[in-house]
Backbone as CSV, one residue per row, in Angstrom:
resi,resn,N_x,N_y,N_z,CA_x,CA_y,CA_z,C_x,C_y,C_z
1,MET,-137.752,13.806,5.689,-138.794,14.697,5.676,-139.729,14.749,6.850
2,ASN,-140.322,15.773,7.123,-140.632,16.338,8.749,-141.957,15.278,9.031
3,ASN,-142.255,14.966,10.030,-143.296,14.508,10.625,-144.732,15.395,10.246
4,PRO,-145.847,14.932,9.546,-146.871,15.635,9.375,-147.505,16.595,10.504
5,ALA,-147.475,15.589,11.757,-147.968,16.197,13.225,-147.195,17.196,13.817
6,SER,-145.719,17.224,13.448,-144.838,18.238,13.898,-144.891,19.477,13.059
7,ARG,-145.409,19.405,11.901,-145.391,20.645,11.092,-146.108,21.806,11.789
8,PHE,-147.308,21.322,12.497,-148.360,22.422,13.019,-148.035,22.517,14.518
9,ARG,-146.811,22.158,15.155,-146.589,22.096,16.529,-146.741,23.580,17.092
10,HIS,-145.935,24.451,16.374,-146.107,25.858,16.840,-147.704,26.298,16.856
11,LEU,-148.235,26.069,15.835,-149.658,26.579,15.789,-150.497,25.968,16.956
12,ARG,-150.233,24.509,17.307,-151.186,24.036,18.266,-150.606,24.414,19.587
13,ALA,-149.197,24.777,19.824,-149.049,25.324,21.235,-149.589,26.762,21.283
14,TRP,-149.669,27.614,20.178,-150.225,28.861,20.472,-151.805,28.805,20.765
15,LEU,-152.668,27.754,19.854,-154.068,27.561,20.181,-153.964,26.911,21.541
16,GLY,-153.026,26.196,22.305,-153.340,25.873,23.416,-153.436,26.991,24.470
17,ARG,-152.728,28.268,24.303,-152.498,29.411,25.202,-153.904,30.347,24.858
18,VAL,-154.621,30.209,23.788,-155.538,30.880,23.498,-156.868,30.357,24.271
19,PRO,-157.606,31.227,25.024,-158.704,30.532,25.652,-160.056,30.207,25.001
20,LEU,-159.918,30.152,23.649,-161.166,29.963,22.589,-161.557,28.481,22.692
21,THR,-162.817,28.192,22.829,-163.330,26.817,22.550,-163.219,26.708,21.053
22,ARG,-163.401,25.317,20.607,-163.397,25.172,19.045,-164.484,25.959,18.431
23,GLU,-165.859,25.992,19.235,-166.853,26.865,18.635,-166.191,28.232,18.516
24,GLY,-165.713,28.768,19.540,-165.152,30.056,19.625,-164.108,30.468,18.615
25,LEU,-163.254,29.493,18.301,-162.094,29.696,17.109,-162.924,29.893,15.871
26,LEU,-163.987,28.797,15.650,-164.717,28.984,14.580,-165.116,30.230,14.282
27,TRP,-166.019,30.691,15.429,-166.837,31.939,15.145,-165.763,33.086,14.971
28,PHE,-164.650,33.005,15.585,-163.634,34.170,15.075,-163.112,34.135,13.933
29,VAL,-163.045,32.963,13.307,-162.238,32.829,12.059,-163.322,33.233,11.067
30,VAL,-164.388,32.959,11.282,-165.674,33.432,10.279,-165.740,34.931,10.515
31,ALA,-165.572,35.572,11.680,-165.833,36.840,11.948,-164.651,37.661,11.041
32,LEU,-163.339,37.111,11.054,-162.375,37.757,10.514,-162.320,37.500,9.063
33,ALA,-162.877,36.487,8.429,-163.137,36.415,7.231,-164.128,37.217,6.545
34,LEU,-165.524,37.513,7.425,-166.319,38.514,6.872,-165.674,39.916,7.081
35,LEU,-164.871,40.108,8.004,-164.292,41.733,8.030,-163.325,41.732,6.845
36,LEU,-162.592,40.709,6.542,-161.668,40.856,5.206,-162.393,40.939,3.986
37,MET,-163.439,40.082,3.763,-164.325,40.368,2.634,-164.737,41.778,2.720
38,GLY,-165.599,42.153,3.751,-166.194,43.483,3.755,-165.272,44.660,3.521
39,LEU,-164.036,44.505,4.006,-163.098,45.572,3.736,-162.556,45.596,2.338
40,LEU,-162.330,44.347,1.650,-162.003,44.290,0.356,-163.246,44.684,-0.594
41,LYS,-164.391,44.366,-0.352,-165.387,44.468,-1.244,-166.145,46.159,-0.811
42,GLY,-165.787,46.593,0.156,-166.255,47.692,0.752,-167.731,47.826,1.024
43,ILE,-168.256,46.696,1.527,-169.424,46.636,2.175,-169.694,47.005,3.442
44,ASN,-170.372,47.992,4.097,-170.237,48.559,5.507,-170.953,47.704,6.158
45,LEU,-171.956,47.379,5.839,-173.117,46.233,6.755,-172.137,44.772,6.898
46,VAL,-171.528,44.428,6.057,-170.813,43.365,6.586,-169.450,43.553,7.263
47,ILE,-168.818,44.801,7.200,-167.958,45.098,8.263,-168.435,45.301,9.578
48,LEU,-169.706,45.944,9.520,-170.359,46.128,10.873,-170.660,44.770,11.725
49,LEU,-171.268,43.832,10.887,-171.448,42.701,11.532,-170.253,41.810,11.746
50,ALA,-169.119,41.761,11.185,-167.966,41.434,11.582,-167.374,41.891,12.704
51,SER,-167.447,43.199,12.718,-167.105,43.865,13.949,-167.903,43.631,15.263
52,VAL,-169.010,43.281,15.252,-169.939,42.891,16.313,-169.373,41.363,16.678
53,LEU,-169.416,40.689,15.665,-169.068,39.346,16.003,-167.577,39.081,16.707
54,VAL,-166.539,39.819,16.155,-165.382,39.991,17.008,-165.301,40.694,18.664
55,VAL,-166.201,41.683,18.588,-166.591,42.167,19.839,-167.458,41.382,20.940
56,LEU,-168.207,40.400,20.195,-168.907,39.380,21.001,-167.771,38.315,21.831
57,VAL,-166.835,37.903,20.984,-165.709,37.078,21.584,-165.266,37.953,22.573
58,ALA,-164.660,39.146,22.402,-163.928,39.810,23.555,-164.709,40.033,24.734
59,TRP,-166.216,40.366,24.563,-167.236,40.331,25.601,-167.438,39.094,26.460
60,ASN,-167.534,38.043,25.674,-167.584,36.770,26.531,-166.364,36.496,27.168
61,TRP,-165.020,36.693,26.680,-163.943,36.358,27.748,-164.019,37.492,28.745
62,TRP,-164.568,38.784,28.800,-164.549,39.620,30.096,-165.473,39.082,30.848
63,GLU,-166.752,38.563,30.365,-167.817,38.189,31.243,-167.485,36.747,31.813
64,ALA,-166.621,35.976,31.315,-166.262,34.653,31.994,-165.064,35.003,32.947
65,ARG,-164.381,35.772,32.760,-163.347,36.336,33.862,-164.049,37.118,35.199
66,ARG,-165.232,37.616,34.712,-165.666,38.213,35.856,-166.712,37.163,36.686
67,GLN,-167.069,36.122,35.990,-167.594,35.080,36.739,-166.920,34.489,37.615
68,LEU,-165.511,34.363,37.394,-164.495,33.533,38.191,-164.053,34.202,39.190
69,ARG,-164.009,35.379,39.128,-163.242,36.604,39.878,-163.568,36.415,41.255
70,PRO,-164.706,36.291,41.746,-165.389,36.319,43.214,-165.669,34.554,43.671
71,VAL,-165.161,33.940,42.886,-165.562,32.374,43.251,-164.149,31.694,43.864
72,ARG,-164.534,31.229,44.963,-163.533,30.429,45.861,-163.774,29.067,45.955
73,ALA,-162.798,28.188,45.888,-163.067,26.713,46.117,-161.786,26.101,47.079
74,GLU,-162.199,25.098,47.794,-161.410,24.406,48.642,-161.730,23.034,48.857
75,ARG,-160.728,22.079,48.916,-160.949,20.924,49.110,-161.275,20.605,51.011
76,LEU,-162.140,19.789,51.040,-162.588,19.387,52.666,-162.267,17.918,52.776
77,GLU,-161.297,17.395,53.417,-161.094,16.036,53.842,-161.092,15.912,55.225
78,ASP,-161.635,15.078,55.819,-161.905,15.013,57.212,-161.212,13.662,57.722
79,GLU,-161.149,12.593,56.763,-160.913,11.276,57.184,-159.762,10.826,56.268
80,PRO,-158.933,9.775,56.602,-157.860,9.277,55.857,-158.331,8.200,54.883
81,ALA,-157.591,7.946,53.739,-158.011,7.302,52.585,-157.398,5.869,52.857
82,PHE,-158.350,4.790,52.576,-157.816,3.234,52.701,-158.053,2.831,51.419
83,ALA,-157.047,1.861,51.168,-157.015,0.977,49.846,-158.515,0.342,49.936
84,THR,-159.134,0.181,48.600,-160.191,-0.627,48.289,-161.402,-0.207,49.236
85,THR,-161.220,0.924,49.905,-162.460,1.395,50.415,-162.968,2.901,49.883
86,PRO,-164.134,3.249,49.733,-164.336,4.444,49.172,-163.940,5.463,49.969
87,PHE,-163.227,6.547,49.533,-162.872,7.639,50.100,-163.638,8.876,49.828
88,ARG,-164.303,9.696,50.691,-165.263,10.685,50.468,-164.640,12.174,50.751
89,TRP,-164.729,12.848,50.002,-164.310,14.150,50.229,-165.313,15.393,49.666
90,ALA,-165.237,16.524,50.006,-165.937,17.579,49.386,-165.239,18.738,49.015
91,VAL,-165.827,19.471,48.258,-165.335,20.860,47.773,-166.192,21.924,48.199
92,ARG,-165.683,22.588,48.939,-166.694,23.890,49.119,-166.456,25.095,48.334
93,LEU,-167.493,25.393,47.396,-167.583,26.550,46.370,-168.326,27.727,46.896
94,SER,-167.625,28.684,46.907,-168.246,30.038,47.502,-168.186,31.165,46.803
95,ASN,-169.009,32.130,46.914,-169.275,33.143,45.941,-169.203,34.522,46.937
96,ALA,-167.848,35.145,46.857,-167.559,36.238,47.649,-167.963,37.490,47.095
97,GLY,-168.557,37.502,45.922,-168.772,38.686,45.185,-170.155,39.212,45.600
98,ARG,-170.595,40.404,44.834,-171.645,41.320,45.094,-172.880,40.718,44.256
99,ARG,-172.624,39.833,43.224,-173.743,39.312,42.230,-173.736,37.738,41.941
100,THR,-174.792,37.262,41.679,-175.098,36.019,41.424,-174.105,35.490,40.117
101,VAL,-173.179,34.402,40.441,-172.478,33.908,39.387,-172.930,32.495,38.780
102,GLY,-172.692,32.079,37.532,-173.212,31.036,37.077,-172.302,30.373,35.983
103,GLY,-172.539,29.191,35.646,-171.810,28.671,34.590,-170.451,28.331,35.155
104,ILE,-170.089,27.653,36.143,-168.737,27.381,36.784,-168.861,25.967,36.738
105,ASP,-167.532,25.508,36.096,-167.076,24.020,35.962,-166.080,23.938,36.784
106,VAL,-166.260,22.697,37.816,-165.252,22.547,38.785,-164.536,20.984,38.560
107,ARG,-163.389,21.168,38.451,-162.581,19.893,38.289,-161.486,19.614,39.339
108,ASP,-161.497,18.205,40.020,-160.726,17.857,40.989,-159.795,16.748,40.392
109,GLY,-158.621,16.952,39.749,-158.043,15.812,39.509,-158.018,15.530,37.962
110,ASP,-157.183,14.667,37.556,-157.334,13.859,36.124,-157.121,12.519,36.235
111,GLY,-157.385,11.838,35.115,-157.317,10.303,35.097,-158.474,9.545,35.744
112,PRO,-158.142,8.537,36.259,-159.265,7.772,36.877,-159.678,8.248,38.066
113,THR,-159.174,9.227,38.803,-159.609,9.659,40.152,-160.238,11.013,39.750
114,ARG,-160.638,11.519,38.658,-161.238,12.939,38.366,-162.442,12.751,38.685
115,GLN,-162.858,14.032,39.281,-164.125,14.268,39.546,-164.614,15.635,38.965
116,ARG,-165.709,15.560,38.542,-166.276,16.983,37.671,-167.328,17.491,38.169
117,TRP,-167.519,18.622,38.522,-169.329,19.115,38.689,-169.378,20.462,37.766
118,PHE,-170.486,20.688,37.633,-171.053,21.746,36.855,-172.035,22.577,37.846
119,VAL,-171.792,23.712,38.199,-172.698,24.400,39.057,-173.265,25.764,38.197
120,THR,-174.504,25.543,38.296,-175.347,26.506,37.239,-175.555,27.832,37.888
121,GLU,-175.542,28.040,39.175,-175.724,29.209,39.841,-175.520,28.952,41.405
122,ILE,-174.577,30.329,41.587,-174.285,30.444,43.094,-174.687,31.898,43.459
123,THR,-175.593,32.158,44.377,-176.013,33.534,44.923,-175.050,34.256,45.490
124,ARG,-175.066,35.383,45.624,-174.183,36.171,46.453,-173.828,35.816,47.786
125,GLY,-172.539,35.648,48.415,-172.327,35.336,49.662,-173.062,33.788,50.143
126,ALA,-173.246,33.056,49.057,-173.529,31.603,49.334,-172.404,30.617,49.141
127,ALA,-172.504,29.408,49.730,-171.407,28.606,49.657,-172.271,27.060,49.284
128,ILE,-171.692,26.374,48.414,-172.435,24.866,48.289,-171.105,23.997,48.297
129,LEU,-171.695,22.834,48.727,-170.696,21.487,48.758,-170.825,20.784,47.710
130,LEU,-169.991,20.380,47.202,-169.600,19.433,45.914,-168.941,18.144,46.571
131,ARG,-169.706,17.038,46.459,-169.239,15.718,47.115,-168.696,14.924,46.091
132,GLY,-167.515,14.118,46.379,-166.806,13.355,45.459,-166.445,12.036,46.205
133,GLU,-165.987,10.794,45.403,-165.919,9.542,45.902,-164.764,8.858,45.186
134,VAL,-163.974,8.370,45.672,-163.156,7.586,44.867,-162.546,6.255,45.641
135,THR,-162.384,5.064,45.068,-161.896,4.159,45.639,-160.299,3.687,44.948
136,TYR,-159.359,3.843,45.824,-158.169,3.333,45.472,-157.757,1.998,45.737
137,PRO,-157.131,1.475,44.261,-157.085,-0.020,44.260,-155.870,-0.491,45.365
138,ARG,-154.708,0.161,45.805,-153.767,-0.105,46.770,-153.371,0.946,47.354
139,ARG,-152.601,0.529,48.424,-151.972,1.525,49.456,-150.723,2.153,48.773
140,GLY,-150.279,3.341,49.398,-149.219,4.175,48.996,-149.447,5.524,48.525
141,SER,-148.654,6.225,48.131,-148.716,7.717,47.745,-149.376,7.965,46.472
142,VAL,-150.315,8.680,46.516,-150.880,9.131,45.310,-150.744,10.554,44.702
143,LYS,-150.420,10.647,43.608,-149.910,12.095,43.413,-151.049,12.915,43.166
144,GLY,-151.201,14.096,43.725,-152.396,14.657,43.592,-152.450,15.605,42.334
145,GLN,-153.726,16.134,42.135,-153.865,17.022,40.940,-154.532,18.128,41.543
146,PRO,-154.392,19.466,40.827,-154.973,20.597,41.226,-156.455,20.758,41.161
147,LEU,-157.048,21.656,41.858,-158.430,21.800,41.872,-158.708,23.112,41.185
148,THR,-159.411,23.043,39.886,-159.325,24.178,39.055,-160.835,24.378,38.907
149,VAL,-161.418,25.668,38.664,-162.559,26.058,38.326,-162.457,26.835,36.982
150,GLU,-163.440,26.718,36.209,-163.413,27.378,34.760,-164.854,27.918,34.433
151,SER,-164.884,28.923,33.613,-166.139,29.400,33.211,-166.119,29.768,31.651
152,GLY,-167.168,29.577,30.687,-167.433,30.042,29.636,-168.785,30.861,29.609
153,HIS,-169.218,31.235,30.642,-170.518,31.831,30.844,-170.250,33.233,30.081
154,PRO,-171.351,33.898,29.399,-172.583,33.341,28.942,-172.502,32.600,27.528
155,LEU,-171.651,32.658,26.657,-171.920,32.378,25.181,-171.118,30.783,24.912
156,GLY,-169.944,30.624,25.869,-169.247,29.531,25.578,-168.345,29.699,24.395
157,LEU,-167.893,30.742,23.927,-166.975,30.863,23.013,-165.515,30.845,23.594
158,VAL,-165.256,31.192,24.921,-164.053,31.272,25.602,-164.277,30.594,26.835
159,ARG,-163.150,30.040,27.130,-163.055,29.224,28.385,-161.790,29.637,29.390
160,VAL,-162.377,30.223,30.629,-161.046,31.043,31.423,-161.224,30.026,32.549
161,GLU,-160.084,29.767,32.845,-159.739,28.777,34.010,-158.720,29.346,34.912
162,GLY,-159.049,28.996,36.225,-158.331,29.445,37.414,-158.057,28.151,38.157
163,GLN,-156.805,28.387,38.838,-156.393,27.403,39.967,-157.122,27.523,41.346
164,ALA,-157.755,26.776,41.747,-158.259,27.357,42.963,-157.229,26.525,44.322
165,GLN,-156.894,25.367,43.944,-155.798,24.964,44.986,-154.936,24.250,44.221
166,PRO,-153.507,24.162,44.673,-152.342,23.293,43.972,-152.702,21.924,44.347
167,ALA,-151.819,21.091,43.389,-151.902,19.840,43.727,-151.208,19.221,45.091
168,GLN,-151.878,18.400,45.597,-151.517,17.810,46.919,-151.453,16.289,46.992
169,SER,-150.478,15.667,47.143,-150.391,14.226,47.238,-151.074,13.617,48.457
170,ARG,-151.568,12.610,48.200,-152.335,11.754,49.506,-151.684,10.371,49.606
171,ILE,-151.815,10.250,50.929,-151.164,8.775,51.524,-152.318,7.971,51.658
172,VAL,-152.608,7.002,50.977,-153.370,5.958,51.042,-153.011,4.571,51.887
173,LEU,-153.733,4.574,52.721,-153.304,3.634,54.073,-153.664,2.208,53.570
174,ARG,-153.101,1.132,54.171,-153.419,-0.256,53.906,-155.189,-0.548,54.049
175,ARG,-155.590,-1.435,53.952,-156.900,-1.729,53.830,-157.513,-1.824,55.160
176,ALA,-158.469,-1.186,55.635,-159.034,-1.303,56.960,-159.498,-2.678,57.304
177,LEU,-159.163,-3.490,58.427,-159.758,-4.834,58.646,-160.888,-4.361,59.467
178,MET,-161.972,-5.012,59.252,-163.301,-4.929,59.942,-163.214,-6.129,61.053
179,SER,-163.257,-5.827,62.303,-163.296,-6.610,63.471,-164.793,-7.239,63.874
180,CYS,-164.991,-8.319,63.880,-166.297,-8.851,64.411,-166.296,-9.303,65.894
181,ALA,-167.123,-8.774,66.724,-167.245,-9.198,68.004,-167.809,-10.551,68.054
182,ALA,-167.293,-11.287,68.898,-167.984,-12.930,68.959,-168.890,-12.737,70.048
């Protein structure tokens, strides 16, 4: 007998590729149910309402893409990382577009070193610095994670994600010894 979790593997893989949030998926299912009910019963106002709901999902996807298109993000690291010492870096987020963008979610990495920032608004031509800090427990090579930006602005029914910078591994040096002058 099949594992119950593997039965819906194809459905879960398809849902992973669709940019709808949980709320957006529920919104879309309700809209399609209303559309089907309106078509079967011949109720024009319900058909019109369902059509507007479906169009709002498509409009949200379009607007979220427009929010991300002019945004540029890059990591700024100017010092090496040492074990058991706080390592600081920054992410420069800039808007190269002609209008103000907002609702940008910036993620740097996954797991214990994950940093996440939410930027409400960036005016046109402006740049902001987002600062992060992490402490590595031991020296060695640390697998890097990509820097990603995403937006669901304005309704949050759809999440559009873009990779700003690919993953870069980092070398963590041994703990820096403090020398005391006698």
